[in-house]
C-alpha positions, -999 to +999 in steps of 0.1 A: -058+143+039-057+172+016-034+184-012+001+191+002-002+167+032+025+140+029+025+115+058+053+089+061+047+053+073+071+024+079+068-014+078+094-041+082+098-074+065+120-098+084+144-123+068+122-154+072+091-136+057+112-122+029+125-157+020+088-168+017+082-138-006+112-147-028+100-183-030+066-169-041+048-185-011+037-151+002+028-117-012+027-082+002-006-063-001-013-026+005-049-019+017-062+016+020-097+022+035-113+055+030-145+072+042-169+058+017-187+089+005-185+081-032-161+110-037-129+107-058-098+099-038-065+106-057-030+102-044+005+093-055+018+066-030+056+062-029+068+028-017+105+028-013+118+040-047+086+034-067+053+052-070+018+039-075-012+060-084-044+058-065-076+070-081-108+055-067-144+065-059-150+036-035-141+032+001-112+007-005-081+004-026-059-028-027-027-034-045-001-061-046+032-044-037+054-075-035+077-063-062+081-029-045+090-043-011+124-053+003+138-071+033+142-049+063+126-015+067+103-002+040+085+032+038+052+045+024+047+082+017+013+095+006+011+126-016-026+135-016-039+150-049-073+161-034-091+160-001-102+126+013-104+108+046-081+078+050-096+055+078-070+027+077-036+020+060-026-017+062+003-037+048-005-073+049+016-104+042-007-130+026-003-165+012+003-165-025-028-175-045-014-201-069-048-214-080-052-213-118 
């Protein structure tokens, strides 16, 4: 990825999974894995109608995107702010951690 590159990805949440999300039994996690070269990785990541800002020096970024997700088709668009190597982009549905 380098500045100006704007790839678009899609993920789908079916009705049953979305009901679990609404019941707060599950959450949606965005996980980005980068080449871990200790360089700064900066990007604006648009998820549907919202944007999160990624600014890390490590090889991994993780964010709860439950509130940004919707039932049906969702999209992620990455606006790179500098040059970096994205190894893996994953959207994971996980059990909600209710331990307090």
